[in-house]
N, CA, C and O atoms as a DFTB+ gen file, in Angstrom:
552 C
 N C O
     1  1       2.438     -10.474      -8.125
     2  2       3.044     -11.006      -6.914
     3  2       2.039     -11.835      -6.107
     4  3       2.368     -12.911      -5.607
     5  1       0.822     -11.326      -5.990
     6  2      -0.225     -12.078      -5.285
     7  2      -1.354     -12.372      -6.246
     8  3      -2.012     -11.455      -6.738
     9  1      -1.583     -13.656      -6.519
    10  2      -2.630     -14.044      -7.468
    11  2      -4.010     -13.503      -7.051
    12  3      -4.859     -13.252      -7.907
    13  1      -4.231     -13.326      -5.766
    14  2      -5.516     -12.838      -5.262
    15  2      -5.847     -11.449      -5.848
    16  3      -7.016     -11.071      -5.924
    17  1      -4.832     -10.709      -6.252
    18  2      -5.044      -9.335      -6.725
    19  2      -5.264      -9.246      -8.229
    20  3      -5.619      -8.180      -8.733
    21  1      -5.062     -10.331      -8.950
    22  2      -5.180     -10.304     -10.418
    23  2      -6.543      -9.930     -10.920
    24  3      -6.662      -9.385     -12.017
    25  1      -7.593     -10.206     -10.146
    26  2      -8.956      -9.945     -10.652
    27  2      -9.320      -8.471     -10.630
    28  3     -10.298      -8.078     -11.266
    29  1      -8.576      -7.654      -9.929
    30  2      -8.900      -6.225      -9.843
    31  2      -8.319      -5.482     -11.052
    32  3      -7.112      -5.495     -11.294
    33  1      -9.208      -4.842     -11.792
    34  2      -8.801      -4.151     -12.997
    35  2      -8.451      -2.679     -12.753
    36  3      -7.680      -2.092     -13.512
    37  1      -9.005      -2.096     -11.721
    38  2      -8.693      -0.725     -11.341
    39  2      -7.493      -0.794     -10.396
    40  3      -7.627      -0.983      -9.187
    41  1      -6.313      -0.631     -11.005
    42  2      -5.076      -0.803     -10.233
    43  2      -3.974       0.009     -10.918
    44  3      -4.149       0.512     -12.028
    45  1      -2.883       0.117     -10.259
    46  2      -1.736       0.849     -10.824
    47  2      -0.556       0.846      -9.863
    48  3      -0.579       0.197      -8.817
    49  1       0.455       1.576     -10.240
    50  2       1.594       1.732      -9.345
    51  2       2.338       2.995      -9.718
    52  3       2.132       3.560     -10.792
    53  1       3.212       3.435      -8.816
    54  2       4.044       4.584      -9.073
    55  2       5.338       4.426      -8.295
    56  3       5.408       3.689      -7.312
    57  1       6.356       5.131      -8.754
    58  2       7.655       5.125      -8.081
    59  2       7.818       6.361      -7.262
    60  3       7.283       7.420      -7.592
    61  1       8.573       6.225      -6.170
    62  2       8.881       7.396      -5.322
    63  2      10.364       7.314      -4.963
    64  3      10.832       6.332      -4.386
    65  1      11.081       8.364      -5.317
    66  2      12.501       8.442      -4.963
    67  2      12.700       9.635      -4.046
    68  3      11.745      10.362      -3.771
    69  1      13.882       9.848      -3.582
    70  2      14.203      10.929      -2.650
    71  2      13.799      12.299      -3.176
    72  3      13.402      13.167      -2.398
    73  1      13.894      12.502      -4.472
    74  2      13.621      13.808      -5.069
    75  2      12.137      14.038      -5.341
    76  3      11.737      15.176      -5.586
    77  1      11.316      13.000      -5.305
    78  2       9.916      13.102      -5.688
    79  2       9.008      13.643      -4.576
    80  3       9.312      13.509      -3.391
    81  1       7.920      14.240      -4.969
    82  2       6.867      14.635      -4.021
    83  2       5.804      13.564      -4.066
    84  3       5.314      13.231      -5.145
    85  1       5.436      13.019      -2.932
    86  2       4.464      11.963      -2.842
    87  2       3.126      12.369      -3.450
    88  3       2.514      11.589      -4.180
    89  1       2.674      13.578      -3.156
    90  2       1.384      13.995      -3.677
    91  2       1.348      14.044      -5.192
    92  3       0.315      13.775      -5.806
    93  1       2.484      14.391      -5.798
    94  2       2.553      14.439      -7.265
    95  2       2.613      13.006      -7.839
    96  3       1.916      12.699      -8.806
    97  1       3.421      12.158      -7.260
    98  2       3.574      10.806      -7.749
    99  2       2.281      10.003      -7.606
   100  3       2.013       9.113      -8.413
   101  1       1.477      10.313      -6.581
   102  2       0.244       9.563      -6.332
   103  2      -1.009      10.245      -6.864
   104  3      -2.129       9.899      -6.487
   105  1      -0.800      11.240      -7.763
   106  2      -1.953      12.044      -8.232
   107  2      -3.009      11.206      -8.979
   108  3      -4.183      11.576      -8.991
   109  1      -2.611      10.097      -9.593
   110  2      -3.572       9.268     -10.317
   111  2      -4.187       8.137      -9.498
   112  3      -4.965       7.342     -10.024
   113  1      -3.851       8.064      -8.241
   114  2      -4.450       7.030      -7.367
   115  2      -5.876       7.494      -7.013
   116  3      -6.047       8.615      -6.534
   117  1      -6.879       6.670      -7.234
   118  2      -8.246       7.085      -6.903
   119  2      -8.533       7.090      -5.427
   120  3      -7.868       6.397      -4.657
   121  1      -9.506       7.855      -5.028
   122  2      -9.947       7.830      -3.647
   123  2     -11.087       6.807      -3.547
   124  3     -12.255       7.166      -3.397
   125  1     -10.723       5.555      -3.632
   126  2     -11.643       4.431      -3.530
   127  2     -11.045       3.427      -2.553
   128  3      -9.843       3.481      -2.292
   129  1     -11.848       2.506      -2.000
   130  2     -11.345       1.522      -1.063
   131  2     -10.454       0.466      -1.736
   132  3     -10.733       0.024      -2.851
   133  1      -9.394       0.076      -1.051
   134  2      -8.543      -0.940      -1.630
   135  2      -7.360      -1.298      -0.755
   136  3      -7.318      -0.999       0.438
   137  1      -6.399      -1.950      -1.392
   138  2      -5.172      -2.354      -0.723
   139  2      -3.965      -1.867      -1.503
   140  3      -4.076      -1.486      -2.668
   141  1      -2.846      -1.881      -0.870
   142  2      -1.599      -1.486      -1.518
   143  2      -0.426      -2.217      -0.890
   144  3      -0.489      -2.681       0.248
   145  1       0.641      -2.305      -1.661
   146  2       1.882      -2.818      -1.078
   147  2       3.042      -2.023      -1.640
   148  3       2.949      -1.416      -2.707
   149  1       4.145      -2.042      -0.894
   150  2       5.271      -1.225      -1.214
   151  2       6.518      -2.109      -1.414
   152  3       6.864      -2.925      -0.559
   153  1       7.160      -1.927      -2.538
   154  2       8.393      -2.617      -2.818
   155  2       9.570      -1.660      -2.633
   156  3       9.515      -0.507      -3.060
   157  1      10.635      -2.151      -1.990
   158  2      11.855      -1.372      -1.800
   159  2      12.843      -1.812      -2.883
   160  3      13.170      -2.994      -2.989
   161  1      13.314      -0.857      -3.683
   162  2      14.318      -1.113      -4.709
   163  2      15.656      -0.567      -4.177
   164  3      15.848       0.647      -4.103
   165  1      16.560      -1.455      -3.814
   166  2      17.823      -1.019      -3.229
   167  2      18.894      -2.045      -3.482
   168  3      18.685      -3.250      -3.340
   169  1      20.062      -1.529      -3.865
   170  2      21.253      -2.378      -4.040
   171  2      20.987      -3.558      -4.965
   172  3      21.458      -4.668      -4.717
   173  1      20.232      -3.315      -6.031
   174  2      19.946      -4.362      -7.004
   175  2      18.939      -5.391      -6.550
   176  3      18.762      -6.409      -7.220
   177  1      18.271      -5.159      -5.433
   178  2      17.285      -6.093      -4.881
   179  2      15.897      -5.447      -4.883
   180  3      15.764      -4.224      -4.845
   181  1      14.900      -6.274      -4.927
   182  2      13.524      -5.816      -4.784
   183  2      12.909      -6.607      -3.618
   184  3      12.857      -7.837      -3.648
   185  1      12.449      -5.884      -2.600
   186  2      11.865      -6.523      -1.408
   187  2      10.523      -5.890      -1.110
   188  3      10.382      -4.668      -1.138
   189  1       9.529      -6.732      -0.820
   190  2       8.253      -6.206      -0.357
   191  2       8.422      -5.819       1.110
   192  3       8.805      -6.650       1.934
   193  1       8.136      -4.553       1.437
   194  2       8.371      -4.058       2.793
   195  2       7.110      -3.657       3.547
   196  3       7.149      -3.458       4.761
   197  1       5.983      -3.534       2.826
   198  2       4.760      -3.075       3.525
   199  2       3.514      -3.521       2.756
   200  3       3.468      -3.479       1.526
   201  1       2.516      -3.944       3.514
   202  2       1.186      -4.265       2.972
   203  2       0.191      -3.452       3.787
   204  3       0.217      -3.471       5.018
   205  1      -0.690      -2.733       3.084
   206  2      -1.681      -1.911       3.788
   207  2      -3.021      -1.911       3.101
   208  3      -3.184      -2.415       1.990
   209  1      -3.980      -1.328       3.799
   210  2      -5.335      -1.204       3.235
   211  2      -5.820       0.206       3.421
   212  3      -5.271       0.967       4.218
   213  1      -6.848       0.552       2.686
   214  2      -7.524       1.833       2.875
   215  2      -9.007       1.562       2.733
   216  3      -9.436       0.754       1.909
   217  1      -9.748       2.226       3.518
   218  2     -11.190       2.040       3.424
   219  2     -11.715       1.138       4.515
   220  3     -11.920      -0.059       4.309
   221  1     -11.928       1.718       5.670
   222  2     -12.584       1.009       6.765
   223  2     -14.091       1.100       6.552
   224  3     -14.666       2.183       6.445
   225  1     -14.714      -0.091       6.493
   226  2     -16.160      -0.084       6.213
   227  2     -16.933       0.016       7.529
   228  3     -16.579      -0.613       8.526
   229  1     -17.972       0.805       7.506
   230  2     -18.841       1.024       8.657
   231  2     -20.005       0.059       8.621
   232  3     -20.262      -0.566       7.592
   233  1     -20.703      -0.072       9.717
   234  2     -21.852      -0.988       9.826
   235  2     -22.876      -0.774       8.746
   236  3     -23.481      -1.744       8.290
   237  1     -23.103       0.453       8.312
   238  2     -24.114       0.775       7.347
   239  2     -23.660       0.557       5.888
   240  3     -24.393       0.878       4.952
   241  1     -22.434       0.003       5.705
   242  2     -21.962      -0.291       4.372
   243  2     -21.225       0.844       3.677
   244  3     -20.816       0.697       2.525
   245  1     -21.049       1.974       4.358
   246  2     -20.266       3.059       3.795
   247  2     -18.846       2.991       4.339
   248  3     -18.564       2.246       5.278
   249  1     -17.955       3.776       3.741
   250  2     -16.555       3.750       4.139
   251  2     -16.201       5.022       4.820
   252  3     -16.740       6.081       4.499
   253  1     -15.251       4.929       5.809
   254  2     -14.646       6.111       6.366
   255  2     -13.908       6.845       5.257
   256  3     -13.650       6.271       4.199
   257  1     -13.573       8.085       5.486
   258  2     -13.030       8.961       4.457
   259  2     -11.577       8.691       4.085
   260  3     -11.049       9.413       3.238
   261  1     -10.916       7.733       4.642
   262  2      -9.496       7.501       4.363
   263  2      -9.365       6.413       3.301
   264  3      -9.107       5.253       3.622
   265  1      -9.544       6.789       2.039
   266  2      -9.488       5.859       0.941
   267  2      -8.072       5.869       0.323
   268  3      -7.190       6.539       0.860
   269  1      -7.838       5.163      -0.761
   270  2      -6.488       4.940      -1.249
   271  2      -5.581       6.184      -1.309
   272  3      -4.534       6.228      -0.663
   273  1      -5.987       7.159      -2.067
   274  2      -5.108       8.341      -2.237
   275  2      -4.855       9.017      -0.887
   276  3      -3.720       9.361      -0.558
   277  1      -5.908       9.199      -0.125
   278  2      -5.740       9.861       1.173
   279  2      -4.882       9.042       2.136
   280  3      -4.051       9.589       2.861
   281  1      -5.091       7.741       2.133
   282  2      -4.335       6.864       3.019
   283  2      -2.856       6.881       2.667
   284  3      -2.006       6.949       3.556
   285  1      -2.545       6.822       1.394
   286  2      -1.145       6.858       0.968
   287  2      -0.457       8.172       1.322
   288  3       0.761       8.216       1.492
   289  1      -1.237       9.232       1.433
   290  2      -0.665      10.571       1.706
   291  2      -0.863      11.004       3.128
   292  3      -0.615      12.168       3.444
   293  1      -1.298      10.129       4.006
   294  2      -1.628      10.487       5.392
   295  2      -0.374      10.434       6.272
   296  3       0.613      11.105       5.971
   297  1      -0.397       9.653       7.345
   298  2       0.686       9.584       8.296
   299  2       1.104       8.137       8.557
   300  3       0.341       7.194       8.344
   301  1       2.325       8.002       9.018
   302  2       2.844       6.713       9.469
   303  2       3.894       6.999      10.546
   304  3       4.736       7.884      10.389
   305  1       3.832       6.251      11.619
   306  2       4.750       6.431      12.777
   307  2       4.762       7.887      13.261
   308  3       5.815       8.398      13.642
   309  1       3.609       8.556      13.249
   310  2       3.481       9.899      13.816
   311  2       4.026      11.007      12.951
   312  3       4.159      12.137      13.423
   313  1       4.351      10.727      11.690
   314  2       4.843      11.781      10.796
   315  2       4.110      11.647       9.462
   316  3       3.423      10.659       9.203
   317  1       4.276      12.658       8.635
   318  2       3.626      12.573       7.309
   319  2       4.202      11.344       6.584
   320  3       5.358      10.966       6.775
   321  1       3.360      10.747       5.759
   322  2       3.821       9.581       4.994
   323  2       5.003       9.977       4.120
   324  3       5.947       9.202       3.964
   325  1       4.959      11.182       3.549
   326  2       6.060      11.605       2.703
   327  2       7.375      11.650       3.482
   328  3       8.404      11.178       2.999
   329  1       7.334      12.214       4.677
   330  2       8.551      12.246       5.534
   331  2       8.970      10.864       5.935
   332  3      10.164      10.561       5.922
   333  1       8.026      10.001       6.296
   334  2       8.327       8.636       6.645
   335  2       9.087       7.941       5.495
   336  3      10.123       7.313       5.709
   337  1       8.550       8.071       4.292
   338  2       9.192       7.458       3.118
   339  2      10.579       8.046       2.862
   340  3      11.528       7.308       2.600
   341  1      10.700       9.379       2.938
   342  2      11.993      10.018       2.728
   343  2      13.033       9.540       3.745
   344  3      14.181       9.290       3.379
   345  1      12.653       9.413       4.990
   346  2      13.539       8.917       6.046
   347  2      13.986       7.489       5.739
   348  3      15.166       7.165       5.868
   349  1      13.041       6.637       5.333
   350  2      13.359       5.242       5.000
   351  2      14.298       5.179       3.804
   352  3      15.263       4.415       3.802
   353  1      14.006       5.997       2.775
   354  2      14.845       6.022       1.564
   355  2      16.277       6.394       1.951
   356  3      17.226       5.770       1.476
   357  1      16.438       7.389       2.794
   358  2      17.768       7.851       3.172
   359  2      18.476       6.830       4.069
   360  3      19.612       6.448       3.787
   361  1      17.828       6.391       5.128
   362  2      18.487       5.509       6.123
   363  2      18.711       4.086       5.579
   364  3      19.674       3.430       5.975
   365  1      17.858       3.610       4.699
   366  2      18.032       2.268       4.166
   367  2      18.710       2.244       2.777
   368  3      18.785       1.207       2.118
   369  1      19.203       3.436       2.360
   370  2      19.869       3.585       1.068
   371  2      19.035       2.965      -0.073
   372  3      19.514       2.136      -0.847
   373  1      17.794       3.398      -0.136
   374  2      16.822       2.895      -1.120
   375  2      16.925       3.750      -2.395
   376  3      16.960       4.979      -2.326
   377  1      16.973       3.094      -3.538
   378  2      16.972       3.830      -4.796
   379  2      15.594       4.415      -5.089
   380  3      15.480       5.559      -5.529
   381  1      14.538       3.619      -4.840
   382  2      13.168       4.078      -5.053
   383  2      12.223       3.093      -4.396
   384  3      12.570       1.941      -4.140
   385  1      11.024       3.574      -4.132
   386  2       9.904       2.713      -3.710
   387  2       8.991       2.531      -4.903
   388  3       8.791       3.451      -5.696
   389  1       8.450       1.357      -5.021
   390  2       7.475       1.069      -6.095
   391  2       6.181       0.711      -5.368
   392  3       6.093      -0.340      -4.732
   393  1       5.191       1.573      -5.460
   394  2       3.963       1.436      -4.669
   395  2       2.828       1.017      -5.598
   396  3       2.453       1.733      -6.527
   397  1       2.291      -0.186      -5.309
   398  2       1.200      -0.790      -6.079
   399  2      -0.110      -0.622      -5.344
   400  3      -0.167      -0.831      -4.132
   401  1      -1.145      -0.256      -6.038
   402  2      -2.482      -0.116      -5.414
   403  2      -3.532      -0.852      -6.228
   404  3      -3.392      -1.029      -7.438
   405  1      -4.600      -1.282      -5.534
   406  2      -5.654      -2.066      -6.138
   407  2      -6.999      -1.656      -5.507
   408  3      -7.152      -1.700      -4.287
   409  1      -7.958      -1.261      -6.337
   410  2      -9.306      -0.962      -5.839
   411  2     -10.027      -2.312      -5.689
   412  3     -10.185      -3.047      -6.664
   413  1     -10.462      -2.630      -4.464
   414  2     -11.070      -3.933      -4.206
   415  2     -12.595      -3.866      -4.040
   416  3     -13.263      -4.900      -4.009
   417  1     -13.137      -2.663      -3.935
   418  2     -14.547      -2.518      -3.675
   419  2     -15.118      -1.493      -4.629
   420  3     -14.949      -0.286      -4.457
   421  1     -15.807      -2.012      -5.650
   422  2     -16.492      -1.155      -6.616
   423  2     -17.598      -1.969      -7.286
   424  3     -18.022      -2.979      -6.724
   425  1     -18.066      -1.583      -8.422
   426  2     -19.214      -2.211      -9.032
   427  2     -19.050      -3.725      -9.238
   428  3     -19.914      -4.508      -8.842
   429  1     -17.943      -4.124      -9.856
   430  2     -17.754      -5.561     -10.188
   431  2     -17.375      -6.399      -8.986
   432  3     -17.941      -7.476      -8.794
   433  1     -16.445      -5.948      -8.175
   434  2     -15.982      -6.655      -6.994
   435  2     -16.321      -5.828      -5.774
   436  3     -16.110      -4.615      -5.748
   437  1     -16.851      -6.499      -4.760
   438  2     -17.207      -5.796      -3.537
   439  2     -16.473      -6.475      -2.355
   440  3     -17.082      -6.944      -1.393
   441  1     -15.143      -6.497      -2.484
   442  2     -14.313      -7.158      -1.494
   443  2     -13.845      -6.108      -0.477
   444  3     -13.230      -5.104      -0.834
   445  1     -14.144      -6.362       0.762
   446  2     -13.772      -5.438       1.827
   447  2     -12.246      -5.386       1.922
   448  3     -11.605      -6.434       1.999
   449  1     -11.661      -4.203       1.916
   450  2     -10.188      -4.084       1.910
   451  2      -9.491      -4.852       3.042
   452  3      -8.430      -5.435       2.820
   453  1     -10.059      -4.862       4.232
   454  2      -9.414      -5.581       5.338
   455  2      -9.338      -7.047       5.077
   456  3      -8.371      -7.691       5.482
   457  1     -10.346      -7.620       4.396
   458  2     -10.338      -9.021       4.021
   459  2      -9.231      -9.313       3.028
   460  3      -8.495     -10.286       3.193
   461  1      -9.098      -8.491       2.001
   462  2      -8.083      -8.672       0.993
   463  2      -6.686      -8.476       1.591
   464  3      -5.757      -9.220       1.277
   465  1      -6.552      -7.474       2.449
   466  2      -5.268      -7.246       3.110
   467  2      -4.869      -8.494       3.900
   468  3      -3.713      -8.916       3.870
   469  1      -5.838      -9.076       4.604
   470  2      -5.554     -10.283       5.405
   471  2      -5.108     -11.444       4.515
   472  3      -4.202     -12.196       4.875
   473  1      -5.744     -11.584       3.363
   474  2      -5.350     -12.634       2.445
   475  2      -3.914     -12.488       1.967
   476  3      -3.153     -13.456       1.981
   477  1      -3.540     -11.295       1.548
   478  2      -2.178     -11.143       1.049
   479  2      -1.157     -11.131       2.174
   480  3      -0.016     -11.545       1.968
   481  1      -1.537     -10.669       3.355
   482  2      -0.646     -10.743       4.493
   483  2      -0.407     -12.195       4.866
   484  3       0.721     -12.582       5.173
   485  1      -1.466     -13.006       4.841
   486  2      -1.352     -14.457       5.130
   487  2      -0.417     -15.108       4.117
   488  3       0.448     -15.898       4.494
   489  1      -0.579     -14.790       2.849
   490  2       0.274     -15.381       1.801
   491  2       1.706     -15.035       2.050
   492  3       2.575     -15.900       1.950
   493  1       1.990     -13.756       2.383
   494  2       3.364     -13.333       2.656
   495  2       3.906     -14.100       3.866
   496  3       5.044     -14.570       3.853
   497  1       3.086     -14.221       4.904
   498  2       3.499     -14.908       6.114
   499  2       3.801     -16.378       5.853
   500  3       4.763     -16.921       6.395
   501  1       2.984     -17.021       5.025
   502  2       3.225     -18.426       4.675
   503  2       4.574     -18.626       3.994
   504  3       5.247     -19.634       4.209
   505  1       4.956     -17.659       3.174
   506  2       6.217     -17.767       2.430
   507  2       7.426     -17.434       3.308
   508  3       8.428     -18.149       3.292
   509  1       7.323     -16.336       4.077
   510  2       8.463     -15.805       4.799
   511  2       8.501     -16.063       6.306
   512  3       9.542     -15.887       6.938
   513  1       7.365     -16.481       6.886
   514  2       7.306     -16.733       8.299
   515  2       7.362     -15.498       9.184
   516  3       7.638     -15.594      10.379
   517  1       7.102     -14.342       8.595
   518  2       7.098     -13.068       9.315
   519  2       6.306     -12.048       8.533
   520  3       5.908     -12.315       7.399
   521  1       6.073     -10.906       9.099
   522  2       5.406      -9.786       8.393
   523  2       6.429      -9.036       7.601
   524  3       7.624      -9.160       7.867
   525  1       5.990      -8.243       6.612
   526  2       6.918      -7.361       5.901
   527  2       7.660      -6.413       6.850
   528  3       7.133      -6.085       7.913
   529  1       8.828      -5.981       6.506
   530  2       9.723      -5.240       7.377
   531  2       9.098      -3.976       7.994
   532  3       9.406      -3.637       9.136
   533  1       8.237      -3.288       7.262
   534  2       7.655      -2.043       7.772
   535  2       6.288      -2.269       8.425
   536  3       5.724      -1.312       8.956
   537  1       5.744      -3.446       8.416
   538  2       4.517      -3.755       9.139
   539  2       4.905      -4.168      10.546
   540  3       5.576      -5.178      10.755
   541  1       4.470      -3.368      11.502
   542  2       4.839      -3.658      12.912
   543  2       4.024      -4.804      13.508
   544  3       4.515      -5.582      14.326
   545  1       2.777      -4.884      13.079
   546  2       1.882      -5.939      13.591
   547  2       0.746      -6.105      12.625
   548  3       0.628      -5.386      11.633
   549  1      -0.095      -7.078      12.939
   550  2      -1.270      -7.287      12.103
   551  2      -2.404      -7.790      12.964
   552  3      -3.500      -8.035      12.459
């Protein structure tokens, strides 16, 4: 979807439906810095609804402890991410979410996640003239 992400080899995705447990579906996501986006599969359509990052870099070059796996399983809108997703799935009549993740900072590439997130958010904005539906601001 975003050419900027093609260079990252440590990547993957998983599906989440109403019956699934987020922690189980995301068990293979590494705790490394990166970006992710979420596709909504509903009514025969596929829509990108969220772009996010994990891994806030500190002045000394280390990362805060909220890396990909932890970020995906943390909180959104004041509730657990799992509950947030379940509510969205129910209220928006979503068949499943398809969550793609990319490690952007490791031995070969040392791209700060916030920079990569900004690139793909900009690309989305250039195409659609707005942010993804579940991104409140940027």
